[in-house]
Structures are given as structure tokens and as C-alpha cells.
C-alpha positions in Angstrom: -45.7 35.2 -0.7 -46.9 31.6 0.6 -49.6 31.5 3.3 -47.7 28.6 5.2 -46.9 29.2 8.6 -43.2 27.9 8.7 -43.7 26.8 12.6 -46.3 24.4 11.6 -44.2 23.6 8.2 -40.6 24.1 9.0 -38.4 23.8 5.5 -35.6 21.4 5.1 -32.7 23.1 6.7 -34.8 23.7 9.9 -31.9 21.6 11.4 -28.7 23.4 10.4 -24.8 22.4 11.5 -24.1 24.5 15.0 -21.1 26.1 12.7 -23.4 27.2 10.0 -25.5 29.2 12.6 -25.5 32.9 12.2 -25.5 33.6 16.0 -23.5 30.6 17.1 -20.2 32.6 18.1 -22.4 34.3 20.9 -22.3 33.0 24.1 -24.3 30.1 25.4 -27.6 30.7 26.5 -28.6 30.4 29.8 -30.8 27.3 29.0 -27.6 26.0 27.6 -25.7 26.5 30.4 -28.1 25.1 32.8 -28.5 22.1 30.7 -24.9 21.5 30.1 -24.2 22.1 33.8 -26.5 19.0 34.8 -25.1 16.7 32.0 -21.8 17.6 32.6 -22.2 16.8 36.4 -23.9 13.4 35.5 -20.9 12.6 33.2 -18.5 13.5 35.6 -17.0 16.0 33.3 -15.7 20.1 33.9 -18.6 22.3 32.7 -16.9 25.2 30.5 -18.9 28.2 31.0 -17.0 30.3 28.0 -18.5 28.2 25.8 -20.5 29.9 22.3 -23.8 28.4 21.5 -22.5 26.5 18.8 -20.1 24.8 21.1 -22.7 24.3 23.8 -24.9 22.4 21.4 -22.2 20.1 20.3 -21.0 19.5 23.7 -24.6 19.0 24.8 -24.9 16.3 22.2 -21.8 14.8 22.7 -22.5 14.7 26.4 -26.3 13.0 25.9 -24.6 10.4 24.1 -22.6 9.7 26.8 -25.2 9.7 29.7 -28.4 8.4 27.4 -30.3 11.8 28.3 -32.0 12.9 25.4 -31.9 9.7 23.5 -35.8 9.0 23.8 -37.1 5.5 25.0 
């Protein structure tokens, strides 16, 4: 067994495609919904409250690209 803390030493698969998430079919989280509402308003897009976690993640990525949010400076 390894003594390494996975939070300090993430593995190569730490970022999975949302379609591969085990919980991806569950409803989006409250945090996702809140951020997605903000992004949707900024992009003048409709907010869909029925998205799954995976769908919300993909929508957030798309709206961040459109609005420039979360892209770093």
C-alpha cells in the first residue's frame, strides 16, 4: 500500500471526461447550478435546471469559453 496522499499527488486520471464519471447521471450539484445560472445570464443563454452533473460540467465549459470566464489571465 502506498503512503502517498492522492490529494497531494493526483494520478494521471484525475481529470476524467464527464461522460466517464460514475455519478455523471446524477442531478447537477447546487454549486454547478449556481455557477451555470451566472454563466447563462452573462452569455444571454437559457438555463436548464434539469441537467445531469456531466451535462452541467460540459455546459459550464462551453459557456466559460463563450464568456471568457475561468480562462485565466
